C-alpha positions in Angstrom: 88.7 88.3 106.6 88.1 84.9 108.3 90.8 83.9 111.1 92.5 81.5 109.0 93.4 84.7 106.5 94.0 86.4 109.6 96.4 84.0 111.0 98.2 83.5 108.0 98.9 86.9 107.4 100.1 87.3 111.3 102.5 84.7 110.4 103.7 86.0 107.2 104.7 89.3 109.1 106.3 87.9 112.2 108.7 86.1 109.4 109.6 89.3 107.7 110.2 90.6 111.5 112.6 87.6 112.2 114.4 88.1 108.6 114.7 92.0 109.2 116.2 90.9 112.4 118.8 88.6 110.2 117.9 85.5 112.9 117.5 82.0 111.4 114.1 79.9 112.6 116.7 77.9 114.4 118.6 80.9 116.1 115.2 81.9 117.4 114.1 78.6 118.7 117.4 78.5 120.6 116.9 81.1 121.9 113.6 81.7 123.0 112.9 77.7 124.1 111.3 76.5 121.3 111.7 73.9 118.3 112.3 74.8 114.8 109.4 73.2 113.7 107.2 75.4 115.4 108.1 78.6 114.2 107.7 77.1 110.9 104.2 76.5 111.3 103.9 79.5 113.0 105.2 81.8 110.4 103.4 79.3 107.7 99.9 80.4 109.5 99.5 76.9 110.2 99.6 77.6 113.9 98.6 80.4 115.8 101.0 81.5 118.2 100.4 81.4 122.0 100.4 84.7 123.6 103.2 83.7 125.4 105.4 83.2 122.5 104.6 86.8 121.4 105.5 88.0 124.2 109.0 86.1 124.3 109.5 87.3 120.5 108.9 90.7 121.1 111.6 90.4 123.3 114.3 89.2 121.2 113.1 91.1 118.6 113.0 94.5 121.1 110.0 95.5 119.3 106.5 96.0 120.9 103.8 93.5 120.9 101.6 95.4 119.0 104.2 95.8 116.4 103.4 92.0 115.3 99.8 93.4 114.5 100.8 96.0 112.0 100.4 94.3 108.6 
């Protein structure tokens, strides 16, 4: 698997976690201080999330950060 494929799988998994928590991209963006477009790009695999963003998402979703990498 190359980096682009990995980034897409990671983004899809992040999206699945968000949806399982019943949150919209807009809600997540507001809660962690980002814009919705950035959340969308990350979930589509168009952008790799920063470590600080993953930390904020893990805190918001009440999960361990390693959960993002279990796909």
